C-alpha positions as CSV (number, residue, x, y, z in Angstrom):
1,F,-61.8,-14.9,63.7
2,I,-62.3,-18.5,62.5
3,V,-59.3,-20.4,63.3
4,L,-58.1,-23.6,61.6
5,V,-58.6,-27.0,63.1
6,L,-56.2,-29.6,62.6
7,L,-56.4,-33.5,64.0
8,V,-53.0,-34.8,64.8
9,P,-51.8,-38.4,65.7
10,E,-51.2,-38.4,69.4
11,M,-50.2,-42.2,70.2
12,V,-51.0,-45.2,68.5
13,S,-54.7,-45.0,68.0
14,E,-55.2,-41.7,69.4
15,W,-56.0,-38.4,67.8
16,R,-56.0,-35.0,69.4
17,M,-57.8,-31.9,68.1
18,C,-55.7,-28.7,67.7
19,C,-56.9,-25.3,67.0
20,D,-54.4,-22.9,65.0
21,F,-54.6,-19.7,67.2
22,R,-51.9,-17.8,65.7
23,V,-53.9,-15.2,64.4
24,I,-55.2,-14.4,67.7
25,N,-51.6,-14.6,69.3
26,N,-50.6,-11.8,66.7
27,I,-53.0,-9.5,68.8
28,T,-52.8,-10.8,72.1
29,I,-51.2,-8.4,74.8
30,K,-47.9,-10.5,75.6
31,Y,-46.8,-11.5,79.3
32,R,-49.6,-9.7,81.0
33,H,-49.8,-12.6,83.5
34,P,-46.1,-14.2,83.2
35,I,-45.7,-17.8,83.9
36,P,-43.7,-18.2,87.1
37,R,-40.2,-19.7,87.0
38,F,-40.2,-23.3,88.4
39,Y,-37.3,-22.8,90.9
40,D,-39.3,-19.6,92.3
41,M,-42.5,-21.9,92.9
42,L,-40.1,-24.5,94.5
43,D,-39.0,-21.7,96.8
44,K,-42.7,-20.9,97.8
45,V,-43.5,-24.6,98.6
46,H,-40.4,-25.0,100.7
47,G,-41.8,-26.6,104.1
48,V,-45.3,-26.8,103.4
49,T,-47.3,-30.1,104.2
50,I,-50.3,-29.6,101.6
51,F,-49.7,-29.6,98.0
52,S,-52.2,-29.5,94.9
53,K,-51.5,-30.9,91.6
54,V,-52.0,-29.2,88.4
55,D,-51.9,-31.0,84.7
56,P,-51.2,-28.6,82.2
57,K,-52.4,-31.1,79.5
58,I,-56.0,-31.0,81.0
59,S,-55.8,-27.7,82.6
60,Y,-55.4,-25.8,79.0
61,H,-59.1,-26.5,78.4
62,Q,-60.1,-25.3,82.0
63,I,-59.1,-21.6,81.5
64,R,-62.0,-19.2,81.9
65,V,-62.4,-16.8,79.0
66,K,-64.7,-13.8,79.5
67,E,-68.0,-14.2,77.9
68,E,-67.3,-11.2,75.7
69,D,-64.3,-12.8,74.2
70,E,-65.6,-16.2,73.5
71,W,-66.0,-15.1,69.9
72,K,-62.4,-15.0,69.5
73,T,-62.0,-18.8,70.2
74,V,-64.5,-19.8,67.5
75,F,-63.3,-22.9,65.3
76,K,-65.2,-24.4,62.4
77,T,-65.7,-28.0,61.4
78,K,-67.9,-29.2,58.2
79,F,-70.6,-29.3,60.5
80,R,-70.8,-26.1,62.4
81,L,-69.1,-23.4,64.3
82,Y,-67.8,-23.8,67.8
83,E,-67.0,-21.4,70.8
């Protein structure tokens, strides 16, 4: 798999690199780890005194990929291939 890379404008002078992983999405096992519903999560934190914060925008790049599956995340630029 080699995926398409796009640069898309994000703000006035910032760009974001995006990889088109639709090819991989077509072979991915769906809903293996479903995302919890917001109100179910609220019920679980009711009455607690310590919270942690997750920013989905930055956490996307922090998802661990098994070493044997890294080849599935390859993208190409004019300079080289990246995993």
